[in-house]
TIDOLO-361355 format. One record per residue (C-alpha): z, y, x. Coordinates in pm, 1 decimal, padded with zeros to 6 digits. Each point is the difference from the previous one (the first is absolute). Example, Ala and Ser with C-alpha at 12.3 -4.5 7.8 and 13.67 -1.06 7.14 Angstrom:
BEGIN
- w / v / u
- 00780.0 / -00450.0 / 01230.0
- -00066.0 / 00344.0 / 00137.0
//
This chain:
BEGIN
- w / v / u
- 27145.1 / 10695.5 / 04259.2
- -00164.9 / 00259.9 / 00221.0
- 00118.7 / 00351.7 / 00081.0
- -00166.5 / 00317.4 / 00118.5
- 00116.3 / 00331.3 / 00140.0
- -00004.2 / 00311.0 / -00216.4
- -00210.2 / 00156.2 / 00277.2
- -00236.7 / -00278.9 / 00107.9
- -00194.5 / -00308.1 / -00103.5
- 00146.6 / -00262.7 / 00234.9
- 00163.6 / -00288.1 / -00186.1
- 00330.0 / -00173.6 / 00078.1
- 00209.4 / -00296.3 / -00110.3
- 00354.3 / 00018.6 / -00136.7
- 00139.7 / -00107.4 / 00336.3
- -00198.2 / 00276.2 / 00171.3
- 00137.0 / 00274.6 / -00220.5
- 00354.4 / -00138.1 / 00010.9
- 00013.3 / 00045.0 / 00375.7
- -00218.7 / 00308.2 / 00036.6
- 00169.3 / 00219.0 / -00260.8
- -00248.5 / 00281.3 / 00066.6
- -00375.9 / -00044.9 / 00046.3
- -00155.3 / 00090.2 / 00334.8
- -00182.4 / 00292.7 / -00165.6
- 00332.4 / 00140.8 / -00121.3
- -00051.5 / -00109.9 / -00361.1
- 00218.1 / -00216.2 / -00223.1
- -00090.0 / -00350.7 / -00110.4
- -00101.7 / -00075.2 / -00355.9
- -00159.0 / -00304.0 / -00171.6
- -00379.1 / -00012.6 / 00000.9
- 00017.4 / -00135.0 / -00356.3
- 00292.4 / 00023.7 / -00239.3
- 00123.7 / -00329.1 / -00149.6
- 00133.4 / -00028.1 / -00353.8
- 00333.1 / -00153.4 / -00096.4
- 00050.4 / -00167.7 / -00338.1
- 00361.3 / 00101.9 / -00060.1
- -00024.1 / -00102.5 / -00368.6
- 00045.3 / -00367.0 / 00087.4
- 00360.8 / 00076.9 / 00100.7
- 00300.6 / 00089.1 / -00214.6
- 00336.9 / 00162.2 / 00059.1
- 00135.1 / -00321.6 / 00147.7
- -00230.2 / 00024.2 / 00298.0
- 00174.9 / -00038.2 / 00334.3
- -00038.5 / 00297.8 / 00236.4
- -00086.3 / -00235.4 / 00286.4
- -00277.1 / -00162.1 / -00202.9
- -00146.1 / 00333.9 / -00103.9
- 00007.3 / 00120.4 / 00359.6
- -00177.5 / -00314.5 / 00117.1
- -00277.8 / 00029.5 / -00257.4
- -00065.9 / 00370.3 / 00060.3
- 00031.4 / -00009.9 / 00377.8
- -00228.9 / -00303.1 / 00027.1
- -00277.3 / 00219.2 / -00144.6
- 00024.5 / 00221.7 / 00306.8
- 00079.7 / -00261.0 / 00266.0
- -00303.6 / -00213.1 / -00079.4
- -00041.6 / -00300.4 / 00227.9
- 00196.9 / 00142.6 / 00291.5
- 00317.8 / -00176.1 / -00118.3
- -00001.1 / -00316.4 / -00208.7
- 00155.9 / 00036.5 / -00342.7
- 00267.3 / -00257.8 / 00078.8
- 00098.5 / 00186.4 / 00316.6
- -00004.2 / 00332.0 / -00182.1
- 00220.1 / -00147.0 / -00273.0
- 00256.9 / -00108.9 / 00258.6
- -00007.5 / 00338.8 / 00171.3
- 00056.9 / 00186.4 / -00327.3
- 00279.6 / -00227.8 / -00120.9
- 00186.3 / -00010.4 / 00331.0
- -00036.2 / 00373.8 / 00055.2
- 00130.5 / 00122.0 / -00332.9
- 00263.9 / -00259.4 / -00081.5
- 00172.7 / 00052.0 / 00332.5
- -00020.0 / 00379.3 / -00024.9
- 00107.2 / 00066.4 / -00359.6
- 00352.2 / -00111.2 / -00087.0
- -00082.9 / -00020.7 / -00371.6
- -00283.3 / -00180.2 / -00175.9
- -00069.1 / 00328.8 / -00177.3
- -00199.6 / 00178.0 / 00266.4
- -00090.6 / 00272.1 / -00251.1
- 00244.1 / 00124.2 / -00264.1
- -00037.4 / 00255.2 / -00278.7
- 00194.0 / 00271.1 / -00179.2
- -00102.0 / 00164.9 / -00326.2
- 00064.1 / 00374.0 / 00029.4
- -00110.5 / 00249.7 / -00263.8
- -00277.2 / -00227.5 / -00130.1
- -00133.3 / -00056.0 / 00350.6
- 00042.7 / -00302.8 / 00222.5
- 00148.3 / 00041.7 / 00346.3
- -00146.0 / -00265.3 / 00230.7
- 00272.1 / -00073.9 / 00255.5
- -00171.8 / -00094.1 / 00324.4
- 00305.9 / 00030.0 / 00225.2
- 00142.4 / -00353.5 / -00022.2
- -00111.6 / -00105.5 / 00347.5
- 00199.0 / -00004.1 / 00325.3
- -00054.3 / 00369.3 / 00085.3
- 00027.3 / 00130.0 / -00357.6
- -00351.7 / 00143.1 / -00029.4
- -00337.9 / -00099.9 / -00139.8
- -00136.1 / -00038.1 / 00352.8
- 00177.0 / -00338.1 / 00018.6
- -00261.5 / -00154.2 / -00227.5
- -00272.3 / 00066.2 / 00254.4
- 00189.4 / -00040.6 / 00326.2
- 00181.1 / -00324.1 / -00080.0
- -00339.4 / -00159.6 / -00058.5
- -00215.3 / 00195.6 / 00245.0
- 00189.9 / -00103.8 / 00314.0
- -00016.6 / -00373.7 / -00085.5
- -00376.6 / 00043.8 / -00050.7
- -00017.2 / 00129.8 / 00356.7
- 00221.3 / -00287.8 / 00114.5
- -00228.7 / -00255.4 / -00164.1
- -00295.5 / 00098.6 / 00214.9
- 00202.2 / 00077.6 / 00313.7
- 00180.5 / -00335.0 / -00000.1
- -00330.3 / -00187.1 / -00024.9
- -00138.8 / 00199.1 / 00291.9
- 00325.3 / 00003.6 / 00202.4
- -00001.6 / 00374.9 / 00056.6
- 00192.1 / 00313.9 / -00090.7
- -00089.5 / 00335.5 / -00151.6
- 00148.0 / 00347.4 / 00036.8
- 00027.1 / 00177.6 / -00332.8
- -00001.7 / 00377.5 / -00016.4
- 00138.4 / 00174.2 / -00306.4
- 00086.7 / 00352.3 / -00109.2
- 00270.0 / 00034.7 / -00262.6
- 00129.0 / 00268.1 / -00232.2
- 00308.0 / -00217.8 / -00047.4
- -00060.6 / -00319.3 / -00194.2
- -00304.3 / -00157.8 / 00166.6
- 00178.2 / -00015.8 / 00333.5
- 00316.2 / -00167.8 / -00123.7
- -00198.8 / -00254.6 / -00203.3
- -00232.1 / -00077.0 / 00292.3
- 00285.5 / -00026.1 / 00250.1
- 00194.7 / -00233.5 / -00227.4
- -00301.4 / -00228.8 / -00033.9
- -00093.2 / 00014.6 / 00368.9
- 00358.1 / -00082.9 / 00102.7
- -00064.7 / -00353.8 / -00127.8
- -00330.3 / -00044.2 / 00185.2
- -00062.6 / -00173.7 / 00333.7
- -00352.1 / 00133.2 / 00034.7
- 00024.7 / 00370.0 / -00090.1
- 00135.8 / 00303.7 / 00183.7
- 00025.8 / 00331.3 / -00182.0
- -00008.6 / 00362.4 / 00113.4
- 00119.7 / 00220.4 / -00286.5
- -00029.8 / 00381.5 / -00003.2
- 00213.9 / 00213.8 / -00230.2
- 00024.1 / 00381.8 / -00032.1
- 00313.7 / 00159.5 / 00141.9
- 00248.4 / 00123.3 / -00263.9
- -00243.5 / -00075.9 / -00283.2
- 00130.9 / -00332.4 / -00130.9
- 00340.3 / -00081.0 / -00146.1
- 00282.0 / -00122.4 / 00223.4
- 00006.3 / -00327.5 / -00193.1
- -00371.2 / -00051.6 / 00061.2
- 00039.7 / 00069.0 / 00371.6
- 00295.1 / -00236.6 / 00036.1
- -00189.4 / -00276.0 / -00180.0
- -00251.2 / 00016.8 / 00283.8
- 00213.7 / 00091.8 / 00300.0
- 00275.0 / -00261.7 / -00035.9
- -00211.6 / -00317.6 / -00010.7
- 00024.6 / -00047.7 / 00374.8
- -00279.6 / -00246.4 / 00074.5
- -00206.3 / -00001.4 / 00320.1
- -00328.5 / -00003.1 / -00189.9
- 00084.0 / 00330.1 / -00175.0
- -00055.3 / 00345.2 / 00154.6
- 00093.9 / 00300.5 / -00212.8
- -00123.8 / 00346.6 / 00096.5
- 00116.9 / 00335.4 / -00136.7
- -00292.6 / 00245.0 / 00006.5
- 00058.6 / 00374.7 / 00011.5
- -00221.8 / 00083.7 / -00297.0
- -00086.6 / -00098.0 / -00354.7
- -00115.1 / -00331.4 / -00141.9
- -00355.6 / 00130.8 / 00017.9
- 00049.4 / 00043.2 / 00376.0
- 00121.0 / -00360.1 / 00028.1
- -00292.2 / -00118.9 / -00208.5
- -00249.3 / 00195.2 / 00209.8
- 00129.8 / -00165.8 / 00316.3
- -00043.0 / -00344.1 / -00156.4
- -00352.5 / 00076.5 / -00120.6
- -00102.7 / 00144.0 / 00334.5
- 00124.8 / -00304.6 / 00188.9
- -00174.7 / -00233.3 / -00242.7
- -00326.6 / 00181.7 / 00060.9
- 00034.2 / -00080.0 / 00371.6
- -00159.7 / -00343.2 / -00022.1
- 00033.3 / -00073.9 / 00371.4
- 00372.2 / 00069.1 / -00002.1
- 00058.9 / -00201.7 / -00317.1
- -00200.8 / -00296.8 / 00123.9
- 00170.4 / 00004.3 / 00340.2
- 00347.3 / 00018.5 / -00151.6
- -00048.2 / -00200.6 / -00323.2
- 00088.9 / 00298.2 / -00218.9
- -00023.5 / -00015.4 / -00380.1
- 00142.8 / 00211.7 / -00285.0
- 00205.8 / -00062.4 / -00313.0
- -00007.2 / 00339.9 / -00167.5
- -00148.8 / 00011.2 / -00348.2
- -00340.5 / 00049.6 / 00162.0
- 00018.5 / -00378.3 / 00056.3
- -00195.5 / -00147.4 / -00290.7
- 00223.6 / -00306.8 / -00031.0
- 00289.0 / 00224.5 / -00099.9
- -00203.5 / 00157.1 / -00278.4
- -00106.1 / -00339.0 / -00134.3
- 00357.3 / -00131.6 / 00003.5
- 00135.3 / 00306.4 / -00180.3
- -00254.1 / -00029.6 / -00281.6
- 00188.4 / -00308.8 / -00121.7
- 00298.4 / 00180.6 / -00151.9
- -00230.6 / 00205.4 / -00219.8
- -00129.4 / -00320.0 / -00160.0
- 00347.0 / -00154.0 / -00009.1
- 00150.4 / 00302.8 / -00175.0
- -00277.6 / 00001.2 / -00257.3
- 00037.4 / -00372.2 / -00072.8
- 00375.9 / 00032.0 / -00038.2
- -00004.8 / 00296.6 / -00235.1
- -00329.9 / 00003.5 / -00192.6
- -00080.4 / -00290.1 / -00225.6
- -00333.8 / 00071.7 / -00166.5
- -00189.8 / 00021.7 / 00334.2
- -00216.5 / 00275.0 / -00149.1
- 00222.3 / 00307.0 / 00019.7
- -00072.6 / 00247.6 / 00273.3
- 00300.6 / 00125.0 / 00194.5
- 00087.4 / 00279.5 / 00241.8
- 00169.8 / -00042.8 / 00335.9
- 00179.5 / 00299.8 / 00149.5
- 00029.5 / -00040.7 / 00375.8
- 00199.2 / 00216.3 / 00246.4
- -00277.9 / 00074.8 / 00244.6
- -00018.7 / 00094.9 / 00365.5
- -00250.9 / -00198.5 / 00203.1
- -00191.5 / -00111.0 / -00313.8
- 00043.8 / -00368.5 / 00086.8
- 00220.6 / -00111.9 / -00289.1
- -00198.6 / 00178.8 / -00269.0
- -00325.6 / -00118.4 / 00155.5
- 00133.0 / -00354.8 / -00042.7
- 00016.1 / 00084.0 / -00370.2
- -00361.5 / 00111.4 / 00017.1
- -00083.3 / -00336.1 / 00158.0
- 00174.7 / -00172.1 / -00291.5
- -00215.0 / 00203.1 / -00237.5
- -00314.1 / -00093.2 / 00192.6
- 00103.0 / -00365.7 / -00030.9
- 00020.4 / 00033.7 / -00376.9
- 00349.3 / 00119.3 / -00097.2
- -00026.6 / 00237.1 / -00302.5
- 00151.7 / 00310.1 / 00158.9
- -00062.2 / 00324.3 / -00185.3
- 00129.6 / 00247.8 / 00257.7
- 00157.9 / -00021.4 / 00341.7
- 00230.5 / 00301.3 / 00016.5
- 00025.3 / 00156.3 / 00344.6
- 00359.5 / 00123.4 / 00021.8
- 00055.0 / 00243.9 / 00287.6
- 00276.2 / 00219.8 / 00130.9
- -00066.5 / 00338.7 / 00162.8
- -00230.8 / -00174.2 / 00248.0
- -00264.4 / 00008.0 / -00266.1
- -00339.6 / -00041.0 / 00168.4
- -00106.7 / -00259.8 / -00257.1
- 00124.4 / 00202.1 / -00297.2
- -00193.2 / 00303.3 / 00124.0
- -00309.7 / -00209.8 / 00050.5
- 00016.8 / -00114.9 / -00361.8
- -00003.2 / 00362.6 / -00115.7
- -00306.8 / 00131.0 / 00183.4
- -00149.0 / -00277.2 / 00215.9
- 00112.0 / 00156.5 / 00328.3
- 00179.0 / -00232.4 / 00241.2
- 00188.0 / 00231.2 / 00234.9
- 00303.3 / -00070.3 / 00214.5
- 00284.8 / 00247.3 / 00031.4
- 00327.3 / 00002.4 / 00188.2
- 00229.3 / -00291.7 / -00083.8
- 00310.6 / 00102.4 / -00194.8
- 00327.9 / -00189.4 / 00033.9
- 00138.5 / -00135.4 / -00327.5
- 00251.3 / -00255.2 / -00126.5
- -00290.2 / -00244.2 / -00046.3
- -00099.5 / -00036.2 / 00368.5
- -00230.7 / -00296.3 / -00052.3
- -00229.6 / 00242.8 / -00179.8
- 00019.8 / 00281.5 / 00253.0
- -00360.8 / -00057.2 / 00101.9
- -00304.3 / 00227.9 / -00002.8
- -00259.5 / -00250.6 / 00119.7
- -00037.2 / -00284.1 / -00251.7
- -00183.7 / -00252.4 / 00215.8
- -00103.1 / -00241.7 / -00274.2
- -00171.5 / 00278.6 / -00190.9
- -00305.9 / -00068.6 / 00215.0
- -00043.5 / -00334.1 / -00177.8
- -00014.1 / 00176.1 / -00335.5
- -00244.7 / 00263.0 / 00129.3
- -00227.2 / -00286.1 / 00111.4
- 00011.6 / -00147.4 / -00350.3
- -00050.1 / 00334.0 / -00176.3
- -00315.7 / 00059.0 / 00203.0
- -00141.4 / -00341.8 / -00095.3
- 00075.9 / -00160.4 / 00336.8
- -00180.0 / 00261.2 / 00206.7
- 00091.6 / -00046.0 / 00367.7
- -00159.3 / 00328.5 / 00104.8
- 00164.0 / 00219.0 / -00264.4
- 00342.0 / -00155.7 / 00064.4
- -00034.2 / 00049.3 / 00374.0
- -00109.7 / 00362.2 / -00045.1
- 00288.0 / 00078.3 / -00235.2
- 00258.5 / -00150.7 / 00233.5
- -00155.6 / 00173.6 / 00301.0
- 00028.4 / 00332.8 / -00183.7
- 00362.1 / -00075.7 / -00079.2
- 00085.3 / -00094.5 / 00358.2
- -00180.2 / 00299.5 / 00151.0
- 00054.4 / 00270.7 / -00263.9
- 00308.0 / -00122.9 / -00186.2
- -00177.9 / -00025.1 / -00334.9
- -00301.3 / -00115.6 / -00197.1
- -00133.3 / 00066.1 / -00349.7
- -00148.2 / -00230.6 / -00263.5
- -00211.7 / 00115.6 / -00291.3
- 00104.7 / -00001.9 / -00364.2
- -00184.4 / -00325.2 / -00072.8
- 00201.3 / -00191.5 / 00261.8
- 00327.1 / 00160.1 / -00111.1
- -00060.2 / -00097.2 / -00363.0
- -00081.1 / -00351.4 / 00113.7
- 00340.2 / -00021.6 / 00167.0
- 00172.0 / 00149.7 / -00302.8
- -00122.4 / -00293.0 / -00209.2
- 00246.5 / -00224.2 / 00183.7
- 00259.8 / 00242.0 / 00136.9
- 00230.9 / 00273.9 / -00117.6
- 00228.3 / 00204.2 / 00227.0
- 00322.0 / 00197.5 / -00034.6
- 00217.0 / 00187.0 / 00247.4
- 00379.5 / -00016.1 / -00027.7
- 00223.9 / 00241.6 / 00190.2
- 00348.5 / -00061.5 / 00138.1
- 00172.6 / 00180.9 / -00284.8
- -00169.5 / -00228.3 / -00251.4
- 00095.2 / -00305.1 / 00207.5
- 00366.2 / 00098.3 / -00002.7
- 00009.3 / 00081.1 / -00370.1
- -00172.2 / -00323.0 / -00102.6
- 00214.1 / -00215.9 / 00229.0
- 00315.0 / 00142.0 / -00157.1
- -00138.8 / -00024.4 / -00353.7
- -00090.4 / -00367.3 / 00036.5
- 00336.3 / -00080.0 / 00157.1
- 00202.6 / 00176.4 / -00271.9
- -00208.0 / -00105.0 / -00300.8
- -00116.7 / -00346.7 / 00104.0
- 00268.1 / -00107.0 / 00250.0
- -00278.5 / -00075.3 / 00246.2
- -00047.1 / 00130.1 / 00352.1
- -00338.2 / 00076.3 / 00151.4
- -00100.5 / 00111.0 / 00346.9
- -00197.8 / 00325.0 / 00055.9
- -00336.6 / -00178.4 / 00027.9
- 00052.7 / -00180.6 / -00328.7
- 00109.1 / 00327.1 / -00160.1
- -00332.1 / 00152.8 / 00100.3
- -00188.5 / -00294.2 / -00148.8
- 00195.9 / 00024.6 / -00325.4
- -00039.3 / 00377.5 / -00024.7
- -00375.0 / -00025.5 / 00059.8
- -00035.7 / -00263.6 / -00270.7
- 00179.9 / 00229.1 / -00245.6
- -00252.5 / 00273.9 / 00081.2
- -00292.7 / -00229.9 / -00073.0
- -00154.9 / 00102.2 / -00330.5
- -00123.3 / -00347.0 / -00094.3
- 00263.0 / -00118.1 / -00248.7
- -00202.4 / -00298.1 / -00116.8
- 00052.5 / -00222.1 / 00303.5
- 00312.6 / -00172.9 / 00124.8
- 00126.6 / 00165.0 / 00318.6
- 00120.0 / -00202.5 / 00297.5
- 00179.0 / 00186.0 / 00279.1
- 00011.8 / -00165.7 / 00340.3
- 00351.1 / 00027.4 / 00139.6
- -00073.3 / -00029.6 / 00367.9
- 00346.9 / 00017.0 / 00158.3
- 00364.5 / -00069.2 / -00077.2
- 00209.6 / 00317.8 / -00043.7
- 00237.6 / -00110.9 / 00278.2
- -00271.6 / 00087.4 / 00252.6
- 00037.2 / 00364.9 / -00103.1
- 00366.0 / -00004.0 / -00100.2
- 00082.1 / 00350.9 / 00121.4
- -00275.2 / 00159.9 / -00208.3
- 00068.6 / -00216.2 / -00304.8
- 00373.0 / 00070.5 / 00001.1
- -00061.2 / 00372.5 / 00037.7
- -00230.6 / -00009.5 / -00303.2
- 00238.3 / -00184.7 / -00232.6
- 00301.3 / 00195.1 / 00124.0
- 00233.4 / -00287.2 / 00078.6
- 00102.5 / -00230.5 / 00281.6
- -00153.4 / -00331.4 / -00100.6
- 00082.6 / -00177.7 / 00325.5
- -00346.1 / -00150.8 / 00007.6
- 00045.5 / -00107.2 / 00360.8
- 00306.4 / -00216.5 / -00068.3
- -00200.2 / -00322.1 / 00036.5
- -00179.1 / 00123.5 / 00310.5
- 00286.0 / 00127.3 / 00216.2
- -00075.9 / -00258.9 / 00269.4
- -00338.5 / 00165.2 / 00059.0
- 00181.3 / 00311.4 / 00120.9
- 00210.2 / -00193.3 / 00253.6
- -00297.4 / -00151.0 / 00183.3
- -00137.0 / 00143.9 / 00321.9
- -00324.4 / 00193.1 / -00033.0
- -00288.0 / -00032.2 / 00242.4
- -00313.2 / 00215.8 / 00002.1
- -00203.2 / 00210.8 / 00240.3
- -00035.7 / 00375.4 / -00049.2
- -00350.2 / 00111.5 / 00094.8
- -00209.4 / 00310.5 / -00043.0
- -00319.8 / 00012.0 / -00198.9
- -00212.4 / -00165.6 / 00269.0
- -00244.4 / -00285.3 / -00050.5
- -00015.3 / -00075.9 / 00373.5
- 00373.9 / -00071.0 / 00011.2
- -00035.7 / -00254.5 / -00278.9
- -00284.8 / -00169.9 / 00185.8
- 00205.8 / -00010.5 / 00317.9
- 00290.7 / -00146.1 / -00193.7
- -00214.1 / -00275.9 / -00149.2
- -00141.8 / -00089.9 / 00340.3
- 00343.2 / 00001.5 / 00164.3
- 00143.3 / -00234.1 / -00263.7
- -00276.9 / -00258.3 / 00025.9
//
């Protein structure tokens, strides 16, 4: 399997893109040729580990033997998930909620991180070296990455989170781990500011090479490939004729999770529409209306993991929409970086609309739906899941089964959830110990140079 940048013709191996994260020309990695996956040879008894192995092996190629990859997958997931049911489901109003929060940090990011870090370890152990991972988080990526890295002997992590823009539970999940290989940094800005620092550092090839810096944000292709698995798994567990097309509604911020669904579709899964579910930070919803991709000021909401105005993985889709044109992709992203926007023509927009739909859900709607589901269905959802469910209800295609990705457990946003349903649910009763642990993190400004100095001082 070979990979290329969305902005250049150089080719790379899986190992290359795992450690680089971002291409030297600033582009994102994507397969040179798309494989196909024959999901029809499996049934609803398929083991999640087995499905992960078969799909991931398509993207790993010869860089890891299949027997080694099988051991990595099995050891990673079975030690991380306390139940054999990594993914669980709830039928709500003729839709299927896909519960992806059964991992150690109660969010869908565990699927990628619990496997991604051991992939790093596999190569690092063989070469007897260490790597310094850099990650920006809007809440869940950081806690999942830190949890996974805490078990590694070969990986250090530097995690940036936006000040006062994640939940207290999310912050404590990261700040109370207390391991020497973990450095947590509070940035005075938004998630987009954190993400811009990470991208800028990654573009500094000399610095990254000198300090063994890599990235584990969703711009890392391995994360996308790993997350595509639960789309197939959900289909196999709930659709039995293997012909029906389905919709997936995905709470969307950085476009990584929904792009994983697009990867599943490219591999052969019969997905009708991928529904982009946004909150008031609606850059992708607005793009779907008129083809203009334009960032605005980030608004704070009760779904902080979606409080993003720069959806990094969108560049991968732009590359595909323009028939793998390096030059057009580079020009569009240059316009966006320099002018804050770019425009596509009607032909490109209609091409995207063949696979995607988009709906915006405001905070009032989130509160009303959360309470409605709790009272009528005796089921509690977090604000991100509420947005996914509300967007799926707005989708006009009644002929396809709707899956809604539930990306986080409601306990992570207990204050908002309890205010919506109007009662004290005591969601934190099983997590009181988290609030007794000592927190440790650095408070920094919005300064890339300080992060570089920190990395160098820690090495």
